[in-house]
N, C-alpha and C positions, 0 to 999 in steps of 0.2 A: 645509828638512826638521822644521820646526817640527811638522808633523802626524804624524812618524815615532813609532810607540809600540811598547812590548811588548805583544803580543797573547796570549802565552802561556809558561810556564816548565815543563819536562819534565827528570825525570830518571828513570834506571832503575838498580837497585841493583846488578844485576850482567849481564854480556852476555847476551843474548837475552831478558830480562826484559820484559815488557811498560814502558812508559814511564807515569811517574804525573804529573799535572799538580801544580803548586804555586801558590801565591798569591805566593808570594816566596821567593828563595834568597840564599845567601851564596856569592859568589865569592871564591874564594882564588887569588891570584896564584901561578903556576908550577905550580898543580894542576889547577883545574877549579871544578866546582859542587859543592860541600860534599852528599854523599850520593849523587853519580852514580857510574858504574861507571867513569868514565875519572878522575876526581879519585881514584878508589881503585886505578888501574891494573886495573881488571878488566874493559874493554870488549873488544871483540871486536879491535880494532884498537889496543890497548894495547902498544907494543912501543918501547924505547928509540930505534929508528931513527925513529921518527916523532914528534917532540917537540911539535908543534903540536896536540894533543889534548885542550887545555883546555877550549874552548867551541865550540860549534857554532850558528849561527844559519840561519834558512831565513825565507823570507814567507811569511805565512798567504794571501796571493793565491794563491802556487803551491800550497800545499797544496789551496785551494779548486779550482785548476784541473785537478788531478789526481784531483779527487774521493775525496782520503783525509780522514779524520776530522782533528779539531785535534790535532797532536803525533804525527800517524801518519807524518811523516818522520823521527823519531827525533831530532830536533834538540833541541838545550836551551833556545834560546829562538827563538820565533815573532815575527816582527815585522808591523807592519802599516804601509804607507804609504813603504816605501823601497826603491829598489834595491839589495841589499845589496852588488851587485859594485863601487857606488861608494866603500865603505868599505875596500877593499883597500888596504893599504899607510896607512892613516889612523887617527889616533887618534879616540876617539869615548867619552861617557860615558854609561852608563845606571844610574841611581838612582846610589848613592855609589862607583860602581866605574869605572874606566879601562880601556878595551880597545883592541886595535889590530887591525885587520883582517890576517889573514896571508894566506890563498889561498882560492881557491873549496873548498869541501867537496864535491868530486864524489861522485857515487853509487857504490855499490858492488854487488854480486851478493848479499852479505850482506842488506841492506836489501831487496832484492827478495824473498829468501827469508822474511824478515820480514813482508812485506806482501803482495804480489800480482805475477803473471807480467808483464812487459812494462815495469816500473816503470824499471827501470834505464836502457832505451832513452829512455823518455818524460823522464826528468830528466837526460841527458846535456847538461853545459853549463850546467846551473841549479841543482845541488842544496843552494846555501846558501853559507854563510861559516863558515871557520876563524877563530876569533880567539883572540890572546893576551891574558891578565888581566895588565895592567900593574900596576895597585893593584885590590887587591881590595876589596869592599864588597858591599852589599846590592842587590839588583834585585828589582821588583815588577811584578805586571801591570799595565798601566796607565803604566808609567814613559815619559818622553820619551826617545828616542835623540838626542842631542847631539854635534854635532862638538867635537872639542877641540883647544886652542891647545898642550897639553902635549906 
């Protein structure tokens, strides 16, 4: 997994707003990416029934295959060089943050409404990964993604 890196970091201040690229971001355990809609509990899917809204990741290779712009799938961290499915149920580190893959980040019709028709079906079963922030820290574009023994 040595070639796995962060290709992009994105936040949206509120539900439905365009995502903004960042060079680095602070991840807060139990909350999310500081400055992002889900950390502020203002995302489209913000609801106490869904506690795993802290962090979403998607593969750059998938965005490219779908023909969407970088960050166009509205996930927080865009990765390169890793099959994110392999991180489900595992702890991994990016920058100084420790994360745990929780479950697939399945696409929703809201994402299609914000992007283009047909994207929901095209992404079925490969919309990315939801992760829990075990220990907060700073992440930056270019950071390696490393498996953790913690």
